[in-house]
N, C-alpha and C positions, 0 to 999 in steps of 0.2 A: 196386431196377433188374435184374432178371430178364425172361427170354423166358418160364419156364414149364416148361420140359424142360431146358435145359444148368444146369453149376453155376455159381450166383453167381461174377462175376469182377471185380476192382473197375477204375473208370474211372482216368485217367492224364491231366497234362497232359506237353507235350515242347515242346521248340525248341534246338536244334541236339543238344547231346548230354545235355543236364540233363533230369530228370524229378520227376516230383511224381507219389506215389500216392498217394490216399487209402485211409487205414485205414477210414471209413466212407465207404461209398457215398453219393452225395445222397441228401436224401427226397424232393427232388423234380425233376423232370427234364422240361424245356419245348420241344421244339421247333417253331418256328413260321417258317411258310412263304409271307410274303404274297403276291398278286399287286397287277399293276400295272393294277389298272380303276379308269376311271372312268364314272359314271353320269351322264350331262347332260341335264335333264329339261326336256323340250319340250313346247309347248302340247299335241301330238298322240299324242306316245310319246316314248321314254326309248331314246338313244342311249349305245351302250356303247362307251366308246375304250379297248381292249385294248392293254396293251404289253408280253403277258408275266407270268413269274415277278419277285419284289422279292427284295431281298436276305433268306435266312433268317436264322433268329435262334435261339440255344441259352440257355437259361437255367436254370441249375443253384442247387439252394439245400442247403441243410442245417445239420450240426453236426460236430464234430470230435472229440465224445465227450469222455466226463472217460480211459478208459484201457482202451478196445475190445479189445487184443491183449495186454497184459499187459506190452508191451514200452515202453521208456522213450522212445524214439521216437516211438512211437505215440499218446504222450499230448496228450489235447486240447489243452492250452497250446503243446506244443512243433509240432504239427502246424499250429495256424493262425499263429505264426511262422513254421513254415517255407512256409507257402502266400505270407503276405505277401509275405516276401524273393524268392519264387518268381516273381510275378507284378510287383512294382514291378522287380526284374530285368528283364524282359520289355519291361516301359512305359518303363522309361529308356533300352532301346535307340533308340527311333524318338523322333520330333520333327522341327521346323522341316520339316513339311509331310508328311514322309515317317514310312510305317513302320518297323519293325524290320527289319533286313537277313535276319534268321531268320525264318522260320515258327513260326507257332507252333501244334501241334495239339492235338486233344481226341481224344485215344482213347476211345471205348467196346466194353472187350472183351468185355462181355458179348452185345452186342448186334452185334458182328462191325461198327462203325462208325469212322470216323477222320475228320475232317475238320482243313482247315485253318481257322483262326478268327483275329477278333482281338477286342480287346475292344472291346465297346462305349461307346456316350458314356456311358451311365449307372455301368460299371464295376463294381465288385466293394464291396458292402458288409457292413461285420463290424458285429454286435447281440452286446449282452449282453444277458441278463434277471435280473432279480429273482429270478424264480421258479426260474432254474436258473443260478445265481453260476458253477460250476465248468463251466461248458460256452460253449463260444465258436461263433456261428452266421453263416454267411458265405450271400452271393446274389450271385452270378457272373453278366452277359451278354456273349455273346459275339455278333459276325456272323460268318456262315460265308461263305469267300471262295471255297470250290471243296471237295470231297474229296479226301482225301489222296492217291488213285491219281491226281488227274490234274494234268499238266505246270501250271507257272503261267503267268501270261500274257506274261511275260518271255521262256519257252521256245518258244514258240511261232512257228512260222512261218509267215506270209501267202504261201503257192504263188502269188498269181497276181501278176506284174512289170507293171508298164508299164500301159498305157493302152488297155484293151479294144475302146474306138472313137476311135482314134486320127485326129487330122485332119492329118497328114501325107501328102506326095505317095508313093505306092503306089512303094515300091526297083523291084516287079517290070517296072516300064517303062525301067528300066536296067539291066537284065543283059545281059549279053554277047553277042551273036549265035553262033546253036548252029555256022553253019558256018565262019564268021572269026575269032570270039573275041573281036572289039573289041565295044568297049561305044559304045554313041550319044552323042554329043554330046549332052549335056542342053542345054535351053533356059531358061533365070533368066527369071521369072517376073515382072514388076514391076506390083501389081495395080492401083497409083492413076496413070499418066499413061505406062506404056511408057520412062520416063527409064531408061537403062541405070546413069545416075551417082548414081542414088538411095542414101541415106546408107545404109550398111554393107551393100549388095549384095552386095560382092565381098570382095573379101581385104585392101583397102584402107585400108576404113573412113575412109574420108574423102567430106564430102557436097561435090558440086560442082551447085551450081542450074542451073537446066533454063537455054538459052538465053533462053526468053520472059519469064522473072523478070524485073519490072523493079522490085520492090522485094524489101526485106526479109520473111522471113516471123516475127512474132512465136508464140513458140509457146504464148505464156501468153494470146494473144488468142483468143477463140475465131472460128475460121473454118474451111469447109468445105476449105480447101488447109491450113492447119498440121492438123487431125484425119488426112486421109488420108496426108500425109507421116509426121506419127506414128502410125498405125496398120502402116505400110509399112516403118517402119523396125523396129516391133514385132515384127513379123512372120518380119524376116530375124534380128533377134535370136536369138527361140526356135526357129530350123528350119522356122518353119510354111510360109518362100518356098525355093526352092534357090536357093544360093548359085553364083556365077559359075564355069564349071566343073565345076561338080556334084561340088565337093571333098566337100558333108554327106552326100550322097545316096549318094555312092559307098561310103562306110564303112559303110552297112546292105546291102549285098550281097556 
């Protein structure tokens, strides 16, 4: 792993303050960036459904060698044990549907690239071969969550607050008069029948049936009357219609 110009530098894993540095760089490094595209073949044409980039993946494989640096801690058997312990400790931090609390970084110092990654479904594979019994091979597959320089989703704040297309009354209609400073008396709106005592219209939250009502209304029985009262009560509950005295609307001004 080199760019042909700069001095070869090792790659490393990191989570929290812990690092695992490779004594020998991987023999193979694959960065895959799939695309979420579906091609639908019809009788007369090909329809493409494009949903932009899919989740990138990184796959590295190689060997820890026998004794590449001459130092005891870099011997192949010691390095593969250190790698296993490092990756197992990270994997054990997650579970129950949640990933580890600390981010897992993949540092490629030679190419000056760092990513926040997570072990993929295939995870890690360790192998030994009879033709090279003193060396240990590995293959690690990871999914790329984002670049190391980018913030996590939890740290991103959505600047859009509220509904861009509100269906509430316009508060500008209840602003004080420029001359007197008095607010106009709002006129509560009853959308169903004009009944001033409709459920939850005012501050009492008491339902008073209209004088013309001759029989009780069953809310579980489908009827135009039950539907109108239900929709009107819901409208006042969520603030869609103005309450008596304009108490709700006056808070917006």
